[in-house]
C-alpha positions as CSV (number, residue, x, y, z in Angstrom):
1,X,-8.0,2.0,-23.9
2,X,-4.5,0.7,-23.6
3,X,-3.2,-2.3,-25.5
4,X,-1.3,-4.8,-23.3
5,X,0.9,-7.7,-24.2
6,X,1.8,-9.9,-21.2
7,X,3.1,-13.2,-20.1
8,X,3.9,-14.9,-16.8
9,X,5.7,-18.0,-15.6
10,X,6.4,-19.7,-12.3
11,X,9.1,-22.3,-11.6
12,X,9.9,-24.4,-8.5
13,X,13.7,-23.6,-8.9
14,X,16.6,-25.9,-8.2
15,X,16.4,-26.3,-4.4
16,X,12.7,-26.4,-3.4
17,X,10.4,-29.4,-3.7
18,X,7.2,-27.3,-3.8
19,X,6.2,-24.0,-5.2
20,X,4.8,-21.4,-2.8
21,X,4.5,-18.7,-5.4
22,X,1.2,-17.8,-7.1
23,X,0.6,-15.4,-9.9
24,X,-2.3,-14.0,-12.0
25,X,-2.5,-12.1,-15.2
26,X,-5.6,-11.0,-17.2
27,X,-5.2,-8.7,-20.1
28,X,-9.0,-8.2,-20.3
29,X,-9.3,-7.2,-16.6
30,X,-5.9,-5.5,-16.8
31,X,-4.9,-7.0,-13.5
32,X,-1.5,-8.6,-12.7
33,X,-0.2,-10.1,-9.5
34,X,2.7,-12.0,-7.9
35,X,2.4,-13.5,-4.4
36,X,5.3,-15.2,-2.6
37,X,4.0,-17.4,0.2
38,X,5.7,-18.4,3.4
39,X,5.0,-20.8,6.2
40,X,5.1,-24.5,7.1
41,X,4.1,-27.5,5.0
42,X,1.8,-26.3,2.2
43,X,1.0,-23.1,4.3
44,X,2.9,-20.7,2.0
45,X,1.2,-22.2,-1.1
46,X,-2.2,-21.8,0.6
47,X,-1.5,-18.2,1.6
48,X,-0.3,-17.0,-1.8
49,X,-3.1,-18.7,-3.6
50,X,-5.7,-17.2,-1.2
51,X,-4.2,-13.7,-1.7
52,X,-4.3,-13.9,-5.5
53,X,-7.8,-15.5,-5.6
54,X,-9.3,-13.0,-3.2
55,X,-7.9,-9.9,-5.1
56,X,-8.9,-11.4,-8.4
57,X,-12.5,-12.1,-7.4
58,X,-12.9,-8.7,-5.7
59,X,-11.7,-6.8,-8.7
60,X,-13.7,-8.9,-11.2
61,X,-16.9,-7.9,-9.4
62,X,-16.6,-4.3,-10.6
63,X,-16.3,-5.4,-14.2
64,X,-18.9,-8.2,-14.2
65,X,-21.5,-6.8,-11.8
66,X,-21.2,-3.1,-12.4
67,X,-23.1,-1.7,-9.4
68,X,-20.9,-2.9,-6.5
69,X,-20.7,-1.3,-3.1
70,X,-17.5,0.6,-2.6
71,X,-15.4,0.6,0.5
72,X,-16.7,2.6,3.4
73,X,-13.7,4.9,4.1
74,X,-11.8,5.5,0.8
75,X,-8.5,7.5,0.7
76,X,-9.6,10.7,-0.9
77,X,-6.1,11.3,-2.3
78,X,-6.4,8.2,-4.5
79,X,-8.5,7.4,-7.5
80,X,-11.6,5.2,-7.2
81,X,-9.7,2.3,-8.9
82,X,-6.7,2.6,-6.6
83,X,-9.0,2.5,-3.6
84,X,-10.6,-0.7,-5.0
85,X,-7.2,-2.3,-5.4
86,X,-6.3,-1.4,-1.8
87,X,-9.7,-2.8,-0.6
88,X,-9.0,-6.1,-2.4
89,X,-5.6,-6.3,-0.6
90,X,-7.1,-5.6,2.8
91,X,-9.8,-8.2,2.2
92,X,-7.1,-10.8,1.1
93,X,-5.1,-10.0,4.2
94,X,-8.1,-10.6,6.5
95,X,-8.7,-13.9,4.8
96,X,-5.2,-15.2,5.2
97,X,-5.1,-14.0,8.8
98,X,-8.3,-15.7,9.7
99,X,-7.3,-19.0,8.1
100,X,-4.0,-18.9,9.9
101,X,-5.7,-18.3,13.2
102,X,-8.3,-20.9,12.8
103,X,-6.2,-23.8,11.4
104,X,-3.2,-25.1,13.4
105,X,-1.6,-26.4,10.2
106,X,-1.5,-22.9,8.7
107,X,-0.5,-21.0,11.8
108,X,2.1,-18.3,11.0
109,X,1.6,-18.5,7.3
110,X,1.7,-15.4,5.2
111,X,2.6,-14.0,1.8
112,X,3.8,-11.0,-0.1
113,X,1.8,-9.4,-2.9
114,X,2.7,-7.1,-5.7
115,X,-0.1,-6.0,-8.0
116,X,-0.6,-3.8,-11.1
117,X,-4.0,-2.6,-12.3
118,X,-4.3,-0.6,-15.5
119,X,-7.1,2.0,-16.1
120,X,-7.7,4.1,-19.2
121,X,-4.4,5.9,-19.0
122,X,-2.7,5.0,-15.8
123,X,-1.1,2.1,-14.0
124,X,-1.9,1.5,-10.3
125,X,0.8,-0.4,-8.4
126,X,0.5,-1.7,-4.9
127,X,2.6,-4.0,-2.8
128,X,3.1,-5.6,0.6
129,X,6.4,-7.4,1.2
130,X,9.5,-7.7,-1.0
131,X,8.3,-8.9,-4.4
132,X,9.7,-6.2,-6.7
133,X,7.8,-4.2,-9.4
134,X,10.2,-2.6,-12.0
135,X,9.2,-0.1,-14.7
136,X,11.3,0.1,-17.9
137,X,10.7,3.6,-19.4
138,X,12.8,5.6,-21.8
139,X,15.7,3.2,-21.7
140,X,16.0,3.0,-18.0
141,X,14.7,0.8,-15.2
142,X,13.3,1.9,-11.9
143,X,12.0,0.0,-8.8
144,X,8.5,1.3,-8.1
145,X,7.5,-1.0,-5.3
146,X,8.5,-0.4,-1.7
147,X,10.7,-3.2,-0.2
148,X,9.3,-4.2,3.2
149,X,12.3,-6.0,4.7
150,X,14.7,-5.3,7.6
151,X,17.7,-4.4,5.5
152,X,15.9,-2.1,3.1
153,X,14.1,-0.2,5.8
154,X,17.4,0.1,7.8
155,X,19.1,1.4,4.6
156,X,16.5,4.3,4.6
157,X,17.3,5.2,8.2
158,X,21.0,4.4,8.6
159,X,22.8,3.1,5.4
160,X,26.1,2.5,7.3
161,X,24.4,0.4,9.9
162,X,22.5,-1.5,7.3
163,X,25.7,-2.6,5.6
164,X,26.8,-4.3,8.8
165,X,23.6,-6.4,9.2
166,X,23.5,-10.1,8.5
167,X,22.5,-10.5,4.9
168,X,19.9,-13.1,5.9
169,X,17.9,-10.2,7.3
170,X,17.3,-9.3,3.6
171,X,14.6,-11.9,3.6
172,X,13.0,-11.0,7.0
173,X,9.9,-9.1,6.1
174,X,8.7,-6.1,8.1
175,X,5.3,-6.3,6.5
176,X,3.4,-9.3,5.1
177,X,-0.1,-10.5,4.1
178,X,-1.9,-12.3,6.9
179,X,0.7,-11.7,9.6
180,X,-1.6,-9.2,11.4
181,X,-5.3,-8.6,11.3
182,X,-4.7,-5.4,9.2
183,X,-2.0,-4.5,6.7
184,X,-0.9,-1.3,5.0
185,X,0.0,-1.6,1.3
186,X,2.2,1.0,-0.5
187,X,0.4,2.3,-3.6
188,X,1.2,4.6,-6.4
189,X,-0.6,5.6,-9.6
190,X,1.3,6.9,-12.6
191,X,0.7,7.6,-16.3
192,X,1.7,4.9,-18.8
193,X,3.2,5.4,-22.2
194,X,3.7,3.3,-25.3
195,X,6.8,1.2,-24.9
196,X,6.7,1.0,-21.1
197,X,7.4,-2.4,-19.8
198,X,6.5,-3.5,-16.3
199,X,7.9,-6.6,-14.5
200,X,6.6,-8.1,-11.3
201,X,8.5,-11.0,-9.7
202,X,9.2,-12.9,-6.6
203,X,12.6,-12.5,-4.9
204,X,13.6,-15.9,-6.3
205,X,14.3,-14.0,-9.5
206,X,15.4,-10.6,-8.2
207,X,18.0,-12.1,-5.8
208,X,19.8,-13.6,-8.8
209,X,19.1,-11.4,-11.7
210,X,20.0,-7.7,-11.6
211,X,17.7,-4.8,-12.7
212,X,20.1,-4.1,-15.5
213,X,19.9,-7.6,-16.7
214,X,16.1,-7.5,-16.5
215,X,16.2,-4.3,-18.5
216,X,18.3,-5.8,-21.3
217,X,16.2,-8.9,-21.6
218,X,12.7,-7.4,-21.6
219,X,13.8,-4.8,-24.1
220,X,15.2,-7.4,-26.5
221,X,12.5,-10.1,-26.2
222,X,8.7,-10.3,-26.3
223,X,7.1,-11.0,-22.9
224,X,6.7,-14.8,-23.4
225,X,10.3,-15.3,-24.3
226,X,11.6,-12.7,-21.8
227,X,9.9,-14.6,-18.9
228,X,11.5,-17.9,-19.9
229,X,14.9,-16.3,-20.3
230,X,14.7,-14.6,-16.9
231,X,13.7,-17.9,-15.2
232,X,16.4,-19.8,-17.0
233,X,19.0,-17.3,-15.9
234,X,18.0,-17.5,-12.2
235,X,18.1,-21.3,-12.4
236,X,21.5,-21.3,-14.0
237,X,22.7,-19.2,-11.0
238,X,21.4,-21.7,-8.4
239,X,17.6,-21.3,-8.4
240,X,17.6,-21.4,-4.6
241,X,14.0,-20.3,-4.3
242,X,10.8,-20.5,-6.3
243,X,11.0,-18.2,-9.3
244,X,8.0,-16.2,-10.7
245,X,7.9,-13.3,-13.1
246,X,5.3,-11.4,-15.1
247,X,6.3,-9.1,-18.0
248,X,3.8,-6.5,-19.2
249,X,4.4,-4.4,-22.3
250,X,2.3,-1.3,-23.3
251,X,2.0,-1.5,-27.1
252,X,-0.4,1.3,-28.0
253,X,0.1,5.0,-28.1
254,X,-3.5,5.3,-27.1
255,X,-2.4,4.6,-23.6
256,X,-3.1,8.4,-23.3
257,X,-6.4,9.9,-24.2
258,X,-8.1,13.2,-24.8
259,X,-6.5,16.6,-24.0
260,X,-4.6,15.4,-20.9
261,X,-3.1,12.7,-23.0
262,X,-1.9,15.1,-25.7
263,X,-0.5,17.5,-23.0
264,X,1.3,14.6,-21.3
265,X,2.9,13.4,-24.6
266,X,4.1,17.0,-25.3
267,X,5.6,17.3,-21.9
268,X,7.3,13.9,-22.3
269,X,8.9,15.1,-25.6
270,X,10.1,18.3,-23.9
271,X,11.6,16.8,-20.8
272,X,12.9,13.5,-22.3
């Protein structure tokens, strides 16, 4: 089993009167999430809380109840745990969509979600929207989530054209929780190693603090202090949105187990 040290914080920022972000972290369940809500009065707050609560409750069932019915049509290219995380996201999307359709006050509400779930030796990452997941590994930092907004998707197709687009389109999502009856999350599953650090945040942080700055801070400070430093930095730079961040550090070398763990560690030494 892996040993995890984590912390999370959310802050209203300098410009907003309410906080539409929600987050969840549980070192026992090894589940971590950030959801950035959007919509009219209170709607974003409702959407993000519904997303986080639904995913949490669904994933808890497998730990607490044991014999739980799996999804009907799993993706055979993914692990059982990855399919469970995707199922929880699909269920949360349905919940937000149904509430938005049935309540006029919440019409048009939605949310992002970025989630990490750790198994015995891997981390499963899934996201919808533009709340980034960064991995710090071997002294570098890499974006592992897929950014679902107009500018990022245009960059993948035509970088020259993307540079001419209005920067406000950076916050126009092409995929969000509850917008449609069904949603497709991007998911990946990778090995984790001692010393790896994962950050999950809302764009209220990532718009104002660069990946390189995140790297320097989370390497130098323990998760609790790193979270506060990152939020303070975003607020110093204007804090134009709600700011939420989770920092997750892998402390134990037993993040790998058995023969495959030994092979993986050997390969890591050879190629790094």
